[in-house]
C-alpha positions in Angstrom: -65.6 -21.5 -17.2 -67.3 -20.5 -13.9 -65.7 -18.6 -11.0 -66.7 -19.4 -7.4 -65.8 -17.2 -4.5 -65.8 -18.8 -1.0 -65.4 -17.0 2.4 -63.9 -19.3 5.0 -64.0 -18.6 8.8 -60.4 -19.4 9.7 -56.9 -20.0 8.4 -56.9 -23.8 9.1 -60.2 -24.4 7.3 -59.0 -22.2 4.4 -55.8 -24.3 4.0 -57.8 -27.5 4.1 -60.3 -26.2 1.5 -57.4 -25.2 -0.7 -55.8 -28.6 -0.6 -59.2 -30.2 -1.4 -59.8 -27.9 -4.4 -56.3 -28.5 -5.8 -56.9 -32.3 -5.7 -60.0 -32.0 -7.9 -59.3 -32.7 -11.6 -61.9 -30.3 -12.8 -60.7 -27.3 -10.9 -58.4 -25.3 -13.2 -56.9 -22.7 -10.7 -57.2 -21.8 -7.1 -56.5 -18.2 -6.1 -56.0 -17.2 -2.5 -56.8 -13.6 -1.7 -55.3 -13.6 1.8 -51.5 -13.6 2.2 -51.8 -15.0 5.8 -51.9 -18.6 4.4 -48.4 -20.0 4.7 -47.1 -22.1 1.9 -46.7 -25.8 2.6 -43.0 -26.5 3.3 -41.2 -28.7 0.7 -38.9 -31.5 1.7 -39.1 -34.0 4.6 -36.8 -32.0 6.9 -39.0 -28.8 6.7 -42.2 -30.8 7.1 -40.9 -32.6 10.2 -39.5 -29.3 11.6 -42.9 -27.6 11.1 -44.7 -30.5 12.9 -42.3 -30.4 15.8 -42.6 -26.6 16.1 -46.3 -26.8 16.0 -46.3 -29.4 18.8 -43.9 -27.4 21.0 -45.2 -27.1 24.5 -47.2 -30.3 24.3 -46.1 -33.4 26.1 -45.4 -35.9 23.3 -45.1 -39.6 23.9 -45.5 -39.2 27.7 -47.6 -42.4 27.9 -44.5 -44.6 27.0 -43.3 -46.2 30.2 -40.4 -48.2 28.8 -39.0 -46.6 25.7 -36.7 -49.6 24.8 -39.7 -52.0 25.0 -41.9 -49.7 23.0 -39.2 -49.4 20.3 -38.7 -53.2 20.2 -42.5 -53.7 19.8 -42.6 -51.2 16.9 -39.7 -52.9 15.1 -41.4 -56.4 15.6 -44.5 -55.2 13.7 -42.5 -54.9 10.5 
């Protein structure tokens, strides 16, 4: 067994690297030394709430002129 230590420049890249490492079949364990990395929420509700909270302050879906027509087009694609 070999241990590799990696220093990452920010929290977002650290979280991405952690997900990538955990997906590899030959990686036995992943230890994170910094507690600032938040645990991924479990369940659809918590994931959706996290996404909405993260997007707070941004104008979402502002390019939709006619919401009814947009929704009808989305449903027609199925």
